[in-house]
N, C-alpha and C positions, 0 to 999 in steps of 0.2 A: 506493500499499498505506500502509496507520497502521499503526502499533505507536502504542497507549494506555498509559497511565502507570496504575496501581492506586494506590486510595487508601492509606492508612495508616495505619491507625489511628492587687532587690540594689542596687544602688547601681548607673543611669548610666555614672557615666565607668569600670567597672571590664571595659568591654568590650573585646576583642582579638580582631582580624580579621587575613587572610594581606592579605600587600600587595596593590597594586589589580594587576591583568594586564586592559590595553590589548586590544578585540581587534580585529582591521586589517579585517579580512577574509573574510566568511561563511565561504566555504572552509576555515579554520585558526583555528577555534575553540580557544582555549587548557584543556589536559582540566584537570580542577579535581584538589583533592589525593585522595586514595584515600581513601571514604569505606565505610562498614562495608554498605552497599546504593546502587548504583546505578540509579535510575530510567531507564528507556529515553529518548532523546530523540523526542520528537510528529513526525508526521506527515514522514516521508519522499517528498516528491513526487517520482511518476518522470516518465520521458517528453523527448521531445524536440521540439526548435521546428519548427516544419513542414513538419507533417503525420507518417504511421508509419513505423517503421524500416524500411528498405529491405532489411535480415536480419533472420536470426529472432533476433541478439544482445537481451538483453536491455537495456532503456533506461537509461545510465545517473541513478544519485539527485544529486538536490542534497543538502547536507549541511542538515542541520538545523538547525530557527528558533531551538529551544533544547537547550544542554542540561541536565538536572534532576539534583542529585542530593540525597540527604540519609544523615546519619549521627543521634544517638544526640542529637546538640545544636540544629540546624537544619535548613535546606530550602536547598538552593541552583540560583540560578536562574540562566542563562549563555544571553542569548542576542546578537545583534550589534548591538546599541542599546541594550542597558541590560543590568546584573546587578543582583541584588541577592538576600535571605537572607532567610530567613522563621525565627524561635530559636522551638522546643518546649521549652525551659526558660527560667528563669530573668526574666530582664526579656521578658515576651512580649511579644504582641500588633505587629500593622502588619508592617510592613519594618526591619527589623534594621539598629540605627543604625549609620551608617558603611558600611551594604554598599549603595545603591545610586548605581550608577556609572555616568559617561553617557562611553557609549565613546567617544562625537566627542569630547572637552574631556580624557580621563580625570579630570574634576572626580566625589565624591564628597556624598554631603548632609553637612550638620554641627552635626547634631542630635547626638538621643538615640532618634536611629527617627523613621518615620512614620505616621500613621493611625494614635495610640498609643493605651489606653484605657484609661479611670480608671472612675469615679462613676457610680451613677444617682444623680440631683440633683432638688429642688424648691428653689422661694426660700424663706425664714425662717431662724429662728435651731434649733438645737437648746439654744443654752444652759436650757431645762429639765431637760433631761434629759443632758445632755451625759453624765457622769457615770455612765447608764446603757449608751452607744452603748459595743459590742463592738466588737475590731479598730481598724483606722483609721477607722470610722468619724465620734469626733469631725471636727467643722472650726468651726476656727477661723477670725475675718475683723476684723477693723479694724489689718490690718496690712501691710506692703511686699508678704508674697506671695499674698496674697488678695483685698486692698483693702477699703472697707468694706461693701459690699455684701451684704446677710445671707444663704446657702442654707444648705441642713443634703446630709448624705447620706440616703437612705434607704434603700440597697442596696450592698454592698460585698462582698470590696474591692477595693481600685484591682487593677484587672487585671493592669496592666504590672507591681508589681512584687509583690504578693501573691499574683498566681494561683497562680506557682508550673514551672505543667508545664501546657502542651495540646499539641493530635491533632490538627495540623494536616494537611486531606486534597489531594491535589494530584487534576487533572484536565484532561487532555489534549487538545488539540483541533488540530484543521488548522495552526491557525496562533495561536495559543496558551495558555499556559499559565495556571491558574486553583489560587489556594491560599483551603479553607474553613476555620474553623476555628471554634469557639466554648464559651462559658462560663455556665456558671449559678453566678449571687450567690449565696453561702453566708450572709455576715451581710444584719443586715436590722435598723433602724431601730424601738423600740415601739412594738408593736401593727400593725406590716406583716410580711409576708410575704418568704421568701430561696425566690428559685424563679427569679427573669427572668433571660430567656435573653437572651445577646449573641450574635449571630451576626455576620461576617465574610467577604464574599468579594475577593478582590484578582484578577485579572488582568491577565497585561502579552498587550501584541496584538503578534505579530511588527512588527519596524523600527522602535518608534517608541519614542520619549524616556521615557515618561510609562505607566504603570498605570491603572489605574482598581479601583478601592475602594469596597467598602460596611458601611454598620455598621448593623444592625435589632436594633433593644430587642421585644421581646415580653414585657410585663409580667405579674405577679402581682398587680398595684399598684394603685388605684386611686389615682390623682391631679390636681390641680388645671392641674397647670403640669409635671409629670418632663420630667427632660431627662436625654442622657447626657452626660456630660465628656469628650472625647477631645483630641491634640494636631493641626492642621491647620495645615500639614502639616507642622509639629517644631518643632522648639527652634536654637537660632542658639548653639552656643557660640563664644567670640572672645576675643580681649585687646582692650580700648578698639581696637575694631570692625576688624581688621587681618581677619577672614576674609571679612569682605563691607562693603560697598559702600550700599546700600540697603534697604530693605525697601518695601514696591508693595502697599499694600490698595485694594483699588478703592473698596471703600466712601470711603478720606480719598482715597490719592494716594499720593508717594512719600516720604518720609523719610529723609534722610540719616543713616544710621551715626554720627553723635556727635551724636544724641539720645538712641542707648542704653548712654553713656559713665559714666552713676550712676543707681545703683536708683531705681527710682518705682513705686507701686501698679499695677495691672492697672484702677483708674475712674481715676486723675490725669491718663493721656490715652492717642487714641487707642483707646478704645472704645471696641465696637460695641454697642446692643442694639437689637431690635428693634421698628420701631413700625409698627404694622396702617396699611397700606396708602402705607408708604415704603419696602417695601425696595426694596434696587438692583436691579440688569440684573444685572447677576454680583458673585460672591461670589468674590472672588481675596485668596489672601493669599499673597506669594512676599517670597522675598530676592536678593538682584543678589549671587553669590558674589563672593571675588574672593582670589587666591594671594596670603599672608599674607606671602610673602618676595619676588614681583617689585612687588607691590603693581597688577597688574593684572586686570582684572574676566571673570569667567565667564560663565559661561549662568547663566538666572535656575533659582531652585525656587522652584516654587509649589504650589499645592494650593485648588484651586480645588471647590467647593460646588456641585451641577449646579441644584438649585433652592432660590436664596436664600431663600426662606419659612422654607425648617426651620430658620434657625441663629435662635437665639433672643440667644446671646451670646457676642464672639469678640474679646479680649485681646489686646493684642501689648505687653506691659511689657520689662521688665529686673528683674530678679535672680538676679543675677552667670549672667545671658545673657541672652537675647530668650526673653520664653516666649514660645509659641504657641498660647494655648487656644481652642479651639472648642467649645460647646454647643448640642445640635442636639433639636430636642423643644419643649418648655419651655409647651406645652399638654395640655389637660385630656384627661386618657385614664380608662377601664377598664380592669380586672382585664379580661386576654385579647389587649388591645389590642397593635398594633406601631404602631413607628414605624424614621424611619431617614433616611438621606442617601445620598448616591453622590457621589463624589470624581474627580478625577484628579488627578497627584501627579505632577510631573517635571519634566524640564530643557526651558526653553527660550531662545533666545533672545534675545526684546523680550516687551515686555508687548502688542504689535500681534497676537505671534503666542499668545498668551496668550488671548486675544482670542476668534481665529479658533476655538482649538479647544474655550473651552468653549463658544463660540456652535454647535458643531457636537454638542455629545454635553448642551445647557442642557435643563432642565427632570421631569430624569428625579432618580429616588430609589432604586432598587436596583435590580440585577445578577441575573440569572438565568443560571445555567450547565450547561451538558451535555457530554459527549463531543463532544456535534453542532455545538458554539458557544457564545455570550453573546448577550446582549442587556440593554439598557439597559429597565428599568422607572420608569415614572409612580411607583408607586406600593412602599413596600420588602417 
């Protein structure tokens, strides 16, 4: 029997979440705080091992793969391996800060959210018309936050901080829960149109310590090198490196936490820029969590871009926190064109495990999902 869910139509530091709940067994999932509405659990797989039942009694149902609940502010997802929330109001897009819980270790993400979305941008300076730009479109560079590389916002606002409210929809299948959300940009630079559409699909496969996501842009503007900026996997809050022991960048290597004790600009070190014909085999950006009280290492939290060629630039620098920005696209587009990227984001015990999972999903840019299933696609 299937029970399917029906779709429903600031500042980073201000987030407050309930204390973590540890799930120790599939048959004993904790109930979430009572929301206004509860989305039923997906597929209750029924049946008995070893052949047909010996009597007319109904076969016992297994525990649900996920419990999903929803209120005015967020969607909460609880599985046997992972918990997460997706916000509807305030600081939106991606997976909510500190909500991704690895039930194996009790570890949570360390930043402001995962796969968090910003502006549509392109190379070049806006200095000649900066005073004409509405809202948060002005982009000031030559500083520690943005470095010296000139860039300009084409459409905005920044989705995470300025969209204000999204209407995510839940799709549930036999062994997954997915969340889809979108936003049409409402601000544009002079001589540019508004209305380019961002779409995000997040899929939580049953029993996995990671989720998959996809960000897709359908542009209303032509550009020589349009790109979308996002946080991948997410930033790292810390005090003198207390919450993580090292960073791993597949195109660079292992970087100890001590390299992030003082602020430095994005283009000062650890910057990745795409060079035609020289794309790395994998684009994996990860941090090794550490218990700040005991100093003991926990799992890695990694973000993997499954087609390395879509990454035009990626930062990993210190600006009060470790800032892990990634830019996808950066190639010529015409009005009506689409581009995007697909990711794996979650917890891993080793770099070797990250590599194995990456190679399992490598080469994809998009995700298609219906109630009957989901699949990765070669194009967004």
